[in-house]
Phi, psi and omega in degrees: 000132173245148186242126176278306172217193186292346184239346179251117183228152173249123182257103180045233181260013184277347180115183181267142181229154175246126178277126178238180179297333183259006180132218180246136173254139180145190009277151174253153185283338181215163177297322180295319178297318178295319178296319177298317178298317178299318178297322177296319178298313181296320179295316180291324176295319179296318179295321179296317180293321179296317179297318179297322178294325179289331181282343184281129175242114182294147178293147180262000000 
């Protein structure tokens, strides 16, 4: 197994995988494809948290 960063890994000859909270997603055909997928996950998580913050109304 080779590691690009803490979340993008190559497992032998099986391809590139992205480690997520629920396990590993993949295989991806290239390291760049796995990195792009990881960036999409991070972007959607950030948008989800921002939306949740907008929905919150503090008690008065």
